[in-house]
Each structure stands twice: as C-alpha cells, then as structure tokens.
N, C-alpha and C positions, 0 to 999 in steps of 0.2 A: 430244474431238478426232475420234473416229471419225465420219465422215460417210457417209450413204447414197450409194454410188457407182453410176455407170452402168458399162457393160461395155466401153466403147471409149475408148482413150486414145492420145495421141501416144507417151507413154513410161510403162512400168511399171518401177519400181525395186525390186529384191529386196534387203532388208537394212536394218534400222533402227539400225545403228551410226552413227558420226559421218560416215563416207563416204557412206552412203545418204542420211542427213539433209541433208548438204551438197549432194548431187547433186539431191535433190528441190527444194531451195531454188533452185539455179541453173536447173534446167529450168523451174520455175514462173515465175521472174523473167524468163525469155526468152520467156514466152508459150506454152509447151508444156502441153498438157493432161496432167497428171501424176498418177500413183498410186504411193504408196510402201507396200510391204507388209513386215511384220516378223512372224516366227513367234511371238515372245514379246513382251517389252517392249523399248523403246529401250535401247540400251547394254548389252544382255544379253551380248554377246560381248567381244571384246578392248577395245572402247571403254571399258567399265566396269571393266576389269581391268588397268589400267596404273598407273604411279606418279604420273600427273598432272603430268608435267614438260613445260613449254613450252620445248622444246629450242632452244638457240641454234644448234644444228648443230655445236658444238665437239666433241661426242662422236664425230662421224663425220668430222671434218676430215682426219685422217691416213689413214683407211682407205676413205673413200667421199666424195670431194669433191663429187660431184653432189648427193648427199643433204644434205650439210652446207650447200651453197649454197641449196638449196630450203628447208631449215629456217630459216635466218636471214631469208630474205625473207618467209616465212609468219609467222614470229615477230613481225615488225614489223607485218604486216597485222593479225594477231589482236589485238595491243595496241590497234589503232585501232578495229576493228569489233566487238570483244567484250571491251571493257575490264572489264565487270562480271564476267567469268569468269576474269580474269587477275589474279594478284598479282605485282607487279614486284619480285621478291626479289633478282635478280642471282645469280650462281653463282661458286663457287670450284672450280678443278681443282687438287688438292693433290698434291704429291710427298712420299711418306713415305720414311724411311731405307732401306726395303727396295726402293724403286723406283729406276729409273735417272734421275738428274737431267738427263742429256743429252737425254732424251726431251722435256723441256719446250721446248727450242728448236725441235725438229721440230714439236711441237704448235702452238706460237705461229705459226710460219711457215705451216703448213697452214691455220690459222684465218684469217690475213690473206689468203691466196690465195682463200679461200672468201667473203671479205667479212664476217668475223665479228670484232668487237672482242675483243681478247685482250690484257689488260694484265698484265705480270709485276709482282707486288707482293712485298714482303718477308714472311717468315713472321710477323714482329711485326705488320705491318699486317693480315695474314689473321686472326691471333688477335684483334686489336682489332675487326675487322669482324664476325667470327663466333666468339664466345667458346666455343662448343661444339666447335670443330674440334680435332682431335688436336694437342696442343701440340708433339708431336715432329716435325711437318712440316718439311721442309727447302726447300720451294719452293711457290709458289702463283701461279695465274693467275686473274684476274677476267674473267668472260664474261657476256653478257646472257641467261643462263638466267632462267626464271621458273616459277611454278606456275600450272596451269590446271585448272578444274573441268570434266571431260569430260561429266558429267551435264548441267550447266546449259548448256554449249556446244551439246550435241546438242539439248536442249529448245528453245533459242533458234533453231536452224536449222529445227526442225520448225514452230515457231510462225510463222516468216517464210514457209516454204513454204506453209502454210495460208493466210496472209494474201494470198499471190499466187495462190491458187486451187487448190493441190494437194489431193488427197484422201489421207487417211492411214488405214491399217488396221493395228492391232497384233493380235497373237494370230491372225494369218492366215498359214499356212505354205504356201509354194510346194511343191506335191507333184508338179508336172509342168509341162513347157513344151509349149505347143501348136505344132506344126510343120505346115506345108502346103507341099509342093513345094519343099523346101529353104529354107524361111523360117520363122523363129519369129514367130508371130502373137499370142501371148498366154501367160498363165500360169493353170494350174489351182490353186486355192486351197482349203485346208481351214481352217475356223474351229476353232481349238484349244480354244475354250470349249464348243461344242456339237456339233462334228463335221460341220457342214454344209459341203458342197463347192460351190464356184462357179467361174466363169471370168471373167478380165479380159483383154480383147483390146487389143493395142497395135501400133503400127507399129514400135516399138523396145522391146526389153527390155534393161535394164541390170542386170547381175549385180554387186551390191555387197555380197555376203554374207560377205566376209572368208574365214576358213578353210573355211567351208561352201560357198564359191564353186566348189570342185572338184566337189562333188556336184550343184550347180545346172547346171554345164556338162555333166556327164555325162547329165543328163536330156534334153539335145538331141543326144547322141551325139558330143560333142566333149570334149577333155581339157585340163586345166590341171594341171601337175605342182606341186601345192602342197607346202610343207614345213611341217608343224605343229610349231612351236618353242614349247614350254611355258615360261612365265616365272612364277616364284613370288615373292611379295612379302610383307612383314610391315608391319603398322600398329602404331605405338607409341602409348601412352596419352596423351601430351601432345606439344606441339611443342618438340622439343629444339633445333632449328636454325631460324634465320630466313633463311639463304641456302641455296640448293641446294649440296650438297657432292659433288664427283665425285673419283675417283682420276684423276690425270694419267698415264694409260697406255692401251694399246689396250683397247677394250671387253672387260670380263670380268664375272664373277659379283659381285653385291653391291657395286657400285662407285658407286651413286648414292643419296644421302639427300635426300629432297624434303620441304620443309615444306608441309603440306596442311591449310589451315584451322586447326583446333585440335590436329591430330596431326602426325605425320611418317611417311613411308613409306620403307623401305629396299628396293631392288630392284637387279637382278633376276637370277634364274638363267636359263639357256637350255639346253634339252634337247629333242631330237626325241622326239615321242611318237606312238603309233599313232593313226590317224584315229578308231578306235572308242572312244577315251578322251576326245575333246575336249568332249563334253557332260557328262562326269562326272570332272573332274580330281581326282586324289588328291595331297595334299601330304605329302611324306615327312619323317620326322625328320631325315634327312641334309640336306635342303634348308633346313629351319629352322635347324639347327646352323650351316650354312655362312653363312646370311644374318646370324645373330647374330655369329659370329666375325669376318666381314669388316666388318660394320657398325660394330663397336666400334673398328675401325681408323680410321674416318672421324670418329666422335664417341664418345669413350670412355664418356660418360654413358649411352649406350644399354645398357651392361651392367647398370645398375641401374634401367632404365626399364621399366615394365610393358608387355608386348605385348598388344594388344587382340585381334588376329586375324591369320590368314594367308589369302591368296587367290592364285589363279593364273589366267592367261589364256593364249591361244594366238595367237602372231603370225601374220598371214596372209602368209607369205613364199612366194615362188615359187622352187622348187629349181633350183639352177644347178650344184651340185657335190655331193660326198660328205661335206661338213662335218657331223659328228654333232651340233653345237650350233646351226648356222645363223648364227653370229656373222659368218662371212665372206661371207654372202649380202648383196648390196646391199639397202639399205632404199629403193631407188629405186621409182618409180611404174611399174606395169605396166598399160597400157591396151590391151586386145586387141580388135581388130576381127575378129570371127569370120567375117565375109564375106570379108575379105582373106586371113585365115590358113587357114580351114577350108572356105570356100565355103558357109557358112551365113549367110544374110541375116537381119538383124533382131535380132542378139544382140551386145551389148558387155559385156566384163568389165573392171571396174576393181578392181585389187587391189595388193598390195605396199604400199609407202609406210609411213606411220605416222600416228598421230592428228595430229601436228604439221603434216602436209602435206595434211590432208583436203580443204581448200578448193581447193588446186591439183589434187588428184585429181578432185574434182567438176567443175572447170572443163574438164579434159581430156576426161572422159567426156561432158560436155554439149556441148562443141565438136564432138566426133565425131558425136553424135546429131543436132545441128543441121545439120551438113553433109549427113547422109543424108536429113534431112527438108526441106532447102532453106530453113532458117531462118538469117537473117544477123544477128540481134540479138547484140551483143557481151556478154561477161560483165561484170557489175557487182558481183559479190560481194566483190571486194577493196576497194571504196570505200563500199558501202552498209552502215551499221551494223546490227547484229542487234538484235532486240527485247530490251530491257533496257539496252542501251547507247544506242540511238537515243532521241530525245525529250528533253524538258526534265526537270530534276531536280524530283521531286515534293515534296521537303521544303521547309518554310518555315523560314528562318533563326531566327525568333523563337519557334518552337514546340519544346518539349521532347518528344522521341520516346522510346518505350520501347526497352529493349535488344533486345527481340524484333523490333521494327521495324527497328532498325539491322542486326541479324543477317540478317533477311529481305532487306534492301536489298543486303547482300553477296552473297546467293544469286540474287535475282530482278532485281537492278539497278533501273532506273527503273520496272519493272513493279510495284514494291512499292506504287505508288499504287492498284493493283487489289486489294490485300489489305485486307480489312475490319478495322478496329480501333476502331470506334465504341463497342462495348459491352464490359462487363467480361468477358463470355464470349469475345469475339473476342480480347481481349488475354491471356487465360489461356494458360499454357504447357502444351503437350502434351509436348515434349521439353525438359527442363531443360539437358541437356548441350550441345545445339546451339541452344537458345533458339528453338524452333519453336512458334509460337502456334497456337491454334485457328483464327484467321483465315487464317493461311498454309496450314494443312492444308485448309481448305474451299476456298481459292483453287486449290490444286493439284488437288483432286478435281474441281472444276468446270471448270477451264481447261487443265490440263496432262496430260490423258490418264491419270489415275490410276484403276486398277481394283482394286488391292489394296495391302497395306502395303509390299510390296517395291517397287512402282511409286512409292509415296509416299516411301520412303527415298531413291530416286534423284532425286526432284524437290526435296526439302527438307532432306536429311541427317537426318531423324528416325530415331533408332536407331543412328546412326553414332558416337555419343560414347562416353564412358568406360563406361557401364553396358550398352551394346550392346542397348538395347531393354528393359531390366529392368522399367521402369514405363511408359514412353511408348508401347510397343506396345499395351498395353491401352487407354490413353487414346485413341490414334489409332483403334483399332477401334470405340470408342464414337462418335467423330466420323463414321466411315464409316456407322454405323447411322443417325445423325441426318441424313445427306445422302442416304438412300434405300436403303442396302444392307441386305438381310435379315439378321437376327441370326445365323442359322445360317451364312450365307456369311461374315459378319464374323468369326465364331469360327473358321472354317476358315482365313481369311486370317491370323488371329492365330497359330494353330498353325503354319502354314507359315512365317510370318515368324520365329518363335522358333527353329524348327528350322533355318532358313537361317542365322541368326546363330550357332547352335551349330556348324554345319559349319565356320565360320571360326575359332571358338574352340578346337575340339577339337585341332588340331595343336599348339597352344601352351597346353594346359590344365594349367598348374602354377601354384603360388603364388597371387597375388591374382586371376589370370585364372580359375583353377579355382574359387576362393572365390566370385567373381561369378557364374559359371555355375551353381554349386550353389544360390546364393540365388535366381537366376532360375528354376531348376527348382522350388524350393520354392514360390515365388510362383504360378507358372502351373500346376504339377501339383498341389501340395498345397492351395493356397488357392482357386484358380479351377477346378480340375478339368479343365484343358486337357491332353490327352495329347500 
C-alpha cells in the first residue's frame, strides 16, 4: 500500500485510525490530492481497542441525545455501505433486580426522541431470544445494536482512499508541523523503520490523531484540552451470546457484552489516566475483577468461560468538566477550525465522537477543508459502498467452497475473489482457530499493507483465536519468508508477535489461560529457541 509520494498535497491527514482513514477516503473522493500518515500501523490506537459495538445510540439516549441521534443515523448507513464488516445481531437492554425498573420508561422515551427503535419485551421473550442472558432479569428492551469489525472497516476505507488516488504512509510519525507566517504548510515526518526524516507540504493539515491530537496541536503552538479516559476490556474464549447485552441504566463500568466473531467481549471501564501512560497502558487486577464480577450479571455463564486476554484503549475525549471518569463528557464530534479559534491558518482538528460516527466526523472535517480550498463537490461516503461490500458476489452457487474461503469472505467481503485458492498450498490453513488460509495471508501481505505479524493479525484475525498464536504465528512467519521477508526479520516479527500476545494474557494468567501460555512458551522458547 505504501506509494512513493511527492511533497505537495491539498491535504495531509495525521492519524491512521478509523477517523483518519475515513477522512482520507472522503477527501480523495472529492478530488483532493491527499496523503494519510500513521506513525505505526492502522488501528493502533482506540480504533483497535474497543468492543466492536455498532451502537444504535441507545446507550447515550438519556444522557447525550445529540450523540444518540448521530449514532442511529450512522448505524443505518454503515449497514448499507459496509455490510461485510457488520453482523446484525440486535441488542437487549436488560433491567436486573438491583436496577430501577422505572428507568426503563425514561430510557425508551429518550430512544424514541432520538429516532431509535426501542421495543419493550417480556423477560420470557428476552430469555428466548438470548438464552445466555441473566435469567433473573425483570425487564428488557430490544434495540438495533450490532457488532462491527473495526480492523476490516478501517482497511476498507484505506483501500477506497487509495482507489481514489490517496497516498498512504504507515510507520511515518509526524514529528513537527511546518509553519510560515501564521500558517501551517506541512508536516515533518520520521520513518519509524529506518529513522529517515522527510517533509510533506499541504494547503491543509487535518489532525485526526485521536488522544495524540493534543500533542500534534502543541507542535503548532495551539492547545486542545484532551481528556485521556482509559477503558479496559476482556475477551472470552468462545461466543457466549448472540445478541449484544447491555444494562438498562446510565452508562457505567462493565455493562456491555458484545458478540465478536467467534468470541465475546465485555467492556468497559473508564478512568482518567496521565498522558505519559497512553502508549503503554497497564491493566490492573482490580479492573479485571470488576469486569468479571459485573459481566457475570449480564450472562452468568461467563463465570465458567475461559478468558483469552485483556486489553485497553484511550478514548479521545475533549475535557469539559472535572469528571474523574469522563462518562459525563459528551461523545459528540469536535471539529476545530484553528484559523477561526486560534488565528492559525491551515490546520483542522477532528476529534471526540466515537468509532460509530467516524464517517460523519470525516464528512465534517472534509467539508471544512473543501470550503477553505474552494472545492464544492458534495460528500458521497454515505451512499457509496466500501470495497468488500461493493461489487458482485464472487461465489458460484453450484461450487462447494472451503470453510477457509467462507471465513475469509466474512472478513474480506467480496474481495475474497482476490484470495488465491487454486493450489493445495493456497488452501492450507495457517490459523486453525480463525480458519485463515495461506492464500488469505498472501493476499493480506501483497494487498493490505502488511509489514509484520501484528499487521497480519489486524487484517485476517490470525492469532486472535483460542490458542492466541500458539502454532499459527510460526506458520505465518514462514509465509512472510516465502513472500520476500528475510529470515532474521521474520524471526524478529515472530518474537514481537508472541510477546504482544503475552501482554494481553498476563493480566488473566490463571487456569487454562496460564496453561496455554506455558505451552506457547515451551514451543517457542524450548523447541524453536525464540527468546
């Protein structure tokens, strides 16, 4: 995906999360000469560290009507333009005996005012629809929640941005903004692979760096009062629930259980953390205990379900009060015109919001950039399907496909036709848990901007299953070698990948999870000599 770029653009976008990717797509579709830069890999920040919930907006209906309304509108748009990234599960908001049943009426009315379907159903109907739900529930409301894959959604936006002419650079960190006479005219970049420094010049720079956006703004001498709210989540070893399960109360810790492909995710906590910790978040035993304790109230079987790993991200909120958790801060979109606010021409910051509203965030930032550049072409991202959803179905009704092909189709959508499966080698499995074939790994390496095994995990789910990379990581490293990566580099990738998997397993390293980690260590350290 990396292209040789020139130095002059209409727009340079900083940040390769879903907001940056969506903004690059929108800018490129409107004919702007666009460059997107990301200091590491796509989805390295909050985009790759959430629970994968396609919000109906119901969660915010009582406390934040504007965000709730935005969520339901974008929910319906994403179901149309990115159907290959969305699983239409629906969701339940349940009231437990310890909750106030009267809140249900307030909740449903607020949903209706925001345009969200909210149907009160009986506890018996809720148990029938979702057998895993706590049988002690005393009330339930059905809403149009769903699950979404943030990794594939981001990749699809990147692919479409490229298709419309955008240049994309990963592992290029913005180390400074170039300013001349009160105007931002470009970005100084450092290649985080080799340390080489370059410059990219642009008429507009869009800061879409999430929680790191505060540091980007500071490079130009302006400020954004960001609120780093850490959220911790747990991944369970199989899919306990088929519908999203929420607590019917004001947003609090551990009140959402999301089905996510072959697993499920409980989330999340919310605590303010210092800025100097956002690149190296530590998950505490107290957070894990809280998530387990509260999660069992949603689905009691979680108490006997193996935990695969824990992970955490930081929400890019803009501080508005002294709330120590950040839960009372609006999830609304913040689009800052620094020329209007600070007298600094050429810089736009897009932040706040959430993954659910990324497309709308991108539209707002691109609208502002276009006004400044004198471009009148309207936004089309709400109607044009993303790669993977766009195009004809590649499958033939009379042909029997492998399970790996069907799994890849769930991840890549109609792009699965680009995955080779003609030979026995192509059809061989690299990852048995997630059914990732050699052909899909090669496709990802060649077409989806894969430099190492961590990148590969985000594009294919390789290593995200029950064994957490126990055998598939070595197989994937072998495919890397066969596609041109030097053996020593592939070995380093293998070591880094296994260590990264251990980071998530360590906070929950007991029982079968610890057994699996010890077996992995024996294989890679004892048999393969990988430190």
